[in-house]
N, C-alpha and C positions, 0 to 999 in steps of 0.2 A: 422854637419854631416860629412863634409869632414875631419875634424880633427879626429873624432872618427873612421871613416873608415880606416884611415891611421895608427892610433896609437893602435888599438885594437890588441889582440893576446897575446903579452907578458905583457900587462897591462890590469887591470880590470878598465873599465871606467863607471862612473856613471854620468848621465846628469840630473841635477835638473833645471827645466825650467817652464815657464808658460804654461797653457793649452790652450792659445789663442794668436793670433797675437795682436800686439800693436794697441789699439783703437777699437778692436772688442768686442762686448758685449757677444758673445757666444764662446764656446770652439771648438777646431778642431773636425771634425767628426770621429767617429770610434775609440776613445781612451778611456782608463780607467784613471781616474784622482785620484790624492792623494795617489797613491800606486806605488811601483816599479814594472815595467813590463820589459820584455826583448825583444829587437828589434835588430836583426842581431848581436848578441853577446855583445850588449851594454844594460846596465840597465838605464831606463829612468823613471823619476817621473814628470808627468805633473801636476803642482799644480794649483788648483782653487784659485780665489782671496781670498776666505775664509781661505784657508790653509796657505797663505803667511803671516806669522807673525814671530816675533822673536823666540818665543818658538818652533815652528815647525822647523824652519831653524836650530836652535841649536840642536834639537833632531835628525834631519836628519844627521848632521855632526857627532854627537856622534855615531849613528848607523853605518854609513859607515866607520868611522875612517880612513879618507883618508891620504895618504902620501903627496898628493898635492891637493890644491884647486886652480882651474884655473878660473879666473873671466874675463868675456868678456864685461866689462863696467867700467866707472869711477863713474857714478852718480846714478845708479839704487839702489833704497832703499833696495830691497830684494836680488838682485843678485850681489851686490857689497858692499854697506854700511854695512849691517848686518854682512856678513862674515868678512869684514875688522875689524869691531868692536870686533867680537868674537876673532879674532887673536890678536888684540891690548890688549884685556883684559887677554890674556893668557889662553883662554878656549879651544884652540886647539894647538896641536904640529905640525900640517901640515904646509908645506911650501906653502905660498900663492904667486901665480904668477898672476900679474895684467896686462891685455892687454887693453890699453886705447882705441883701435879701432878708432883712428883718433880724439878722443874727446879733445885732447890737442893741436890740430892745432889752429893757431891764427884765422883762418876763422871760426872754430867751437866755440871758446871762445867768439866771438863777440855777439853770440846769448845768451840771458839771462846772459850776462857778469857779472853783480854784484853778482848774486847768486853763479856762478861758482868760481869767485875770492874769495868769502868768504869761500866756501867749500875748495878750494885749500890752502888757508891760514891756516885753521884749520887742514887740512891734514898734512901740514908741521909743524905747531906749536906743535902738539902732536907726531910728529916723526913717523907717520904711514908709510911713505915712506921708513923708515929704517927697517921695519919689513916685507917688501914684496920685491919680485923681479919683474921687469917689463919685459914684452915681447913686443918689437917693431917690426913692419913688414917691415920697410925700414929705410934708413939713416935719412930721414926727421923726422920720429917719434922718432928715437933715440935722435936726437937733441932737439925735443920738450920735451921729458921726462927730459933730462939733463938741459934744459933751466929753467924748473919749479922746479925741485927737486934737482938740483946740480950735479956736475960731478962725485961725489963718489957713486951715487945711482947704484944699481945693475940693469943692463939692457942688455938683450940679443936680438939679431936680427935674425928673421926668417920670411920669407914671409908666408902668409896664404896658406893653402893647396887648390889648385884648385880642381874642381870636377874631380873625377876619371872616370866619364862616358866619353867614347870616342865616339863621335857622328860621324856618316857617313857624308861625304861631300855632300852637297846639295846646290841648288841655285834656284832662281825663275826668271820668265821672266822680262826682263828690256827693256823698250822702251825709246828712246830719249825724253826728255821733261817731263818725269814722275818720281816720286820718292815717295816711301813709307818709312816713318820714324817712329821709335818707341822710346819712352821715358819711361824708367822704373825707378822709384825712388820716394822717399817721396816728397809730394808737400810742399816744404819748401824752403826758400830763398837760403839755402846752395846748393841745387841741380840745381838752376838756370833755372827752366822751363820758367819763364817770359823772360829771356834772349833768350832762344831758340825761343820762339814765335816772339820776335822782329827780330831775324835773318831771319826768313822765311817770315815775313810780306811783304817785298817789292818784293819778288821773283815772276817771271812771269810763271815759270814752274807749272805743275799740282802737287801739294804736298798733300799727304795724311798722316796726323800725328795721331798716336795712343798714348795716354797718359795713363800710368798705374801707379797708386800710390794713397796713402791715404793722403788727405789734413790734414796737421798738423798745418797749420797757415791759419786760415780762411780769414784774411785780405789779405794775399798774394794770396790765391786761388781766391779771388774775383777780384783782379787785373788781374790775368791770364784769368779769364772768360770774363772780359770786353774787353781785347785785342783780345780774340778769336772771339768775336762778330764783331770786326772791320776788321777781315781778309777778303780779297777779295774772290769771289766765286771759284777761282782756288785752294784755300787752304782749305781743309776739315779736321776737327778735330773730333776724337772720344775719349771719356774719359771712362776708366774702373777703378773704384775705387778698386775693389777686384777681383783678379784672383788667383786660386790655384797655388802654386809654381810649381807644376808638369806640368802646362800648359804654363808657361812663355817661355820655350825654343821654343815650337811650335809657339807661338805668335811672338817671335823675328824672327824666320825663315821665317815668312810670310811677312817680311818687307825687304827693300833693305839695310837700314843702321840703326844702333843703335846710338842715340844721347844723350849725357849727359854732358853739359858744367858745371860740378860741381865745387864748390869752394874747394873741397878736399875729397879724398877717401883714406883710408889706404889700400884698396885692390880693391874693386868694383867687387863683384861676378857677377852682371848682365853684366858687361863689358866682363868678361871672358866667360860667357855663350854665349854672342853674337858672340865672336870670335870663340868659339867652334862649333857654327852652321855654320860657314863660312860667317858671316856677318861683313863687315868692320864697325868700330866704329868711331864716331866723338865725341871726348871728350876734356876736358881741359888738361893742362899740370900739373894738381894738383893731379895726381894719379900715382901709380907705373908703369902704362902701357905707356912707352915712346918710342920715335923713331919709331912709327908705320908706318909712311909713307915710310921709307926706306925698310920695309918688305912688303909693299903693303897690310897692314893689317888694315889701317885706318889713322886717323889724330889726333894728340894731340897738341892742339893749345893754346897759352897763352890767358888768359881772357882779357889781355890788348890789344889784336888785334881782336876786334869784326868783322872787315871787312873780315878777313881770314875765319871766321866761315861761314859767308853768302856766300862768294865766293866758299868755298868748297862744300856747299850744292848745289849751282848752278852748279858746275862742275860735281858732281855726278849725278844730275838730267839730265845733257846733255850726260851722258855715254850711249853707245849702249850695246847690250848684250855681245859682245865679250870683251870689255874693263871692264865692270862690273864683268864678270866671273873671270877675272884675279885678281881682288881685293878680290873676295869671296874666291878664292883658297889661296891667300896670308894670309887672316885672319885665315883660317882653319889650314894651315900649321904652322902658328905662335902659335896658341893655342896648337897644338900637341906637339910642342917643349917645351912649358911651362908646359905640363902635366907630365913630367918626375920628379917624386918626390923622387928619391933615395937620392940625396944630401940633400934635404929638410928634409927627415926623420932623417938623421944623426943630423941635427941641433936641431930638436925637442927632440930626444933622449938625447942629451946633456942638453937641457933645463929641462927635467924631469929625470935627472940622480940621 
């Protein structure tokens, strides 16, 4: 949505996507499926599971006749593999730009590793990487692309567009010895919810943790639930599996900090949303959001230093209203500076030139 909002106008944008969130059995409310509809000068096709097949995807590309096909995944059958195969077979003249979205990070490749290694081997064997251009969002992802596909591969770097919504500065009451923490992300080892629970387990402060996310790994989620049962009475946990995206910002704003000790993010939209609401973030150093403490916007801590995570949570819990307000304002100001998309638009225009 952020990409489309910033790129529309001198370009005609068609968004071909699923009619439901990952893991959901039903479609989004209030949409028309399997047909092109117009939303804010952008044409969108919400595809039902029945619509998603080779024949229909090829037909859609023939109808649209795009100059560019922009893929936001490495492994999705319908939204990456089929379009890549159509390009490899020479059935479209469009330039294909592939955004791996962090899926080539070493931390991401360790999950379902054998399948991914086989896929990447076949990808290279048939020279698919020579028929596409890659879009990386930071230096780390550029290095990931070139590590796997070689130095000669076409790869452009441009950060993701942050949300164009400029939220008014706000804050909530803060008492010493109390802390409301929110975690928003997939319930998956790469997001490290279990690690966060271990960080807060020994703390003496009154901690209120809200978890928002869909369990993708049942074995991992069961470990999290067992640990939650072991927490002392001063630590309370609420789990929300599904919250409409439009309500996420308000939920984050109702907490003191946003916490995500992730193994890796190529952007982290929820992190930016938290900063935009004026909430300091506690994250790992495996995201593009770095040197936060110098801006009083939050903390980006190496995963190899677990003691610092726990100590930081304890430190924030001990803050009074005045000190906490200083960090809220720092997060909000930091997000405002990152919302200036003029230079970023130039990079994207070059990518789609």
